[in-house]
C-alpha positions in Angstrom: -3.1 28.3 10.1 -6.0 26.7 8.3 -9.1 28.4 6.9 -12.4 28.2 8.8 -14.4 25.1 7.9 -11.3 23.3 6.4 -9.7 20.5 8.4 -7.3 17.8 7.7 -9.2 14.5 7.8 -8.7 10.9 6.9 -9.4 10.1 3.3 -12.9 8.7 2.9 -12.3 5.1 1.5 -10.7 2.1 3.1 -9.0 -0.5 1.0 -10.7 -3.9 0.5 -11.2 -6.0 3.7 -9.5 -8.8 1.7 -6.3 -6.8 1.9 -5.8 -8.1 5.5 -5.7 -11.7 4.2 -3.4 -10.7 1.4 -1.0 -8.9 3.7 -1.1 -11.8 6.1 -0.2 -14.4 3.4 2.5 -12.1 2.1 4.0 -11.8 5.6 3.9 -15.6 6.1 5.5 -16.3 2.8 8.3 -13.7 3.4 8.8 -15.0 6.9 9.1 -18.6 5.6 11.7 -17.5 3.1 13.6 -15.7 5.9 13.3 -18.8 8.1 14.6 -20.9 5.2 17.7 -18.7 4.8 18.3 -18.8 8.5 18.0 -22.6 8.6 20.7 -22.8 6.0 22.8 -20.5 8.1 22.2 -22.7 11.2 23.2 -25.8 9.2 26.2 -24.4 7.3 27.7 -21.7 9.5 26.8 -23.0 13.0 24.5 -20.1 13.8 22.7 -20.8 17.1 19.5 -22.8 16.6 17.6 -20.7 19.0 17.6 -17.9 16.4 15.1 -19.9 14.4 12.7 -19.8 17.3 13.1 -16.1 17.8 12.6 -15.4 14.1 9.6 -17.7 14.0 8.0 -15.8 16.9 8.7 -12.5 15.2 7.2 -13.8 11.9 4.0 -15.0 13.7 3.6 -11.7 15.6 4.2 -9.7 12.5 1.7 -11.7 10.4 -0.9 -11.4 13.2 -0.6 -7.7 14.0 0.7 -5.7 11.0 -1.9 -6.6 8.3 -4.7 -5.6 10.7 -3.0 -2.5 11.7 -2.3 -1.5 8.1 -6.0 -2.0 7.2 -7.0 0.4 9.9 -4.6 3.1 8.6 -4.6 2.7 4.8 -7.2 4.9 3.1 -7.7 6.8 -0.2 -9.9 9.3 -1.8 -10.2 11.2 -5.1 -12.0 14.5 -5.7 -12.2 16.6 -8.9 -9.0 18.4 -7.9 -6.8 15.9 -6.1 -5.9 12.3 -5.0 -5.5 11.7 -1.3 -3.7 8.7 0.3 -2.9 7.6 3.8 -0.5 4.7 4.4 1.8 3.2 7.0 1.4 0.9 9.9 3.9 2.3 12.4 4.4 5.8 11.0 1.6 7.4 8.9 2.1 9.2 5.7 -0.7 11.3 4.2 -0.1 12.5 0.6 -2.2 14.8 -1.6 -1.5 15.1 -5.3 -3.4 17.7 -7.4 -4.8 16.4 -10.6 -2.7 19.0 -12.5 0.5 17.2 -11.3 -0.5 13.6 -12.3 1.8 12.2 -15.0 0.9 8.5 -15.1 -1.6 6.2 -13.5 -0.6 2.5 -13.3 -2.6 -0.6 -12.4 -0.8 -3.8 -11.0 -1.7 -7.1 -9.6 0.9 -9.2 -7.8 0.6 -13.0 -7.7 -0.8 -13.0 -4.2 -3.1 -10.0 -5.0 -4.6 -12.0 -7.9 -5.6 -14.8 -5.5 -7.7 -12.3 -3.5 -9.0 -10.3 -6.6 -7.1 -7.2 -5.4 -4.8 -4.7 -7.2 -2.7 -1.7 -6.7 -2.9 1.7 -8.3 0.2 3.9 -8.5 -0.1 7.6 -9.3 3.1 9.2 -10.6 3.4 12.9 -10.1 5.7 15.7 -11.0 7.0 15.7 -7.4 10.3 14.9 -5.8 8.3 13.1 -3.0 7.6 10.3 -5.5 4.5 8.3 -6.4 1.3 7.7 -4.5 0.4 4.1 -4.2 -2.9 2.5 -3.1 -2.5 -1.2 -2.3 -5.2 -3.6 -1.5 -8.0 -2.3 -3.7 -10.7 -4.5 -5.1 -9.8 -5.3 -8.7 -12.9 -3.7 -10.2 -12.5 -0.6 -8.0 -8.9 -0.3 -9.0 -9.8 -0.5 -12.7 -12.5 2.2 -12.4 -10.1 4.4 -10.4 -7.4 4.2 -13.1 -10.0 5.1 -15.7 -11.4 8.0 -13.7 -8.0 9.4 -12.7 -6.8 9.2 -16.3 -9.8 11.1 -17.5 -9.6 13.7 -14.8 -5.9 14.3 -15.2 -6.3 14.5 -19.0 -9.1 17.1 -18.5 -6.7 19.4 -16.5 -4.6 21.6 -18.7 -0.8 21.7 -18.5 1.9 19.2 -18.8 2.0 18.0 -15.1 5.4 19.5 -14.4 
């Protein structure tokens, strides 16, 4: 039972709107690779050619729907005491990591993310559940977030275990 006045809510911040385009391009590139592999299978092992049309339709649907859906779900927030993330597109996962449990904070830009001036922040914690990852952040927001989380985690006593 929750305390009066405390409710589970969506984290406050959305990822960058450019993340939709990045996720769309990534889906198209991954789909093109899958179609290429399937084309080789059609030519070499006599896999039915209609499978190319089916996979092509799935790739188009995936690239049209999933990035927009992910954008509506993916959120993040930090407070003085914790990092909050919400991810997923089909199933949602909401994670909360206390500052006292943060071990490392990492910044990364994939090749596609760099095209859109986006980055990812990964917060590794002393938890069996694994890391918290925030994809699709504006590059400058991600850099500030890494700096802020590093300072906040360092200010909390203990060894994050």
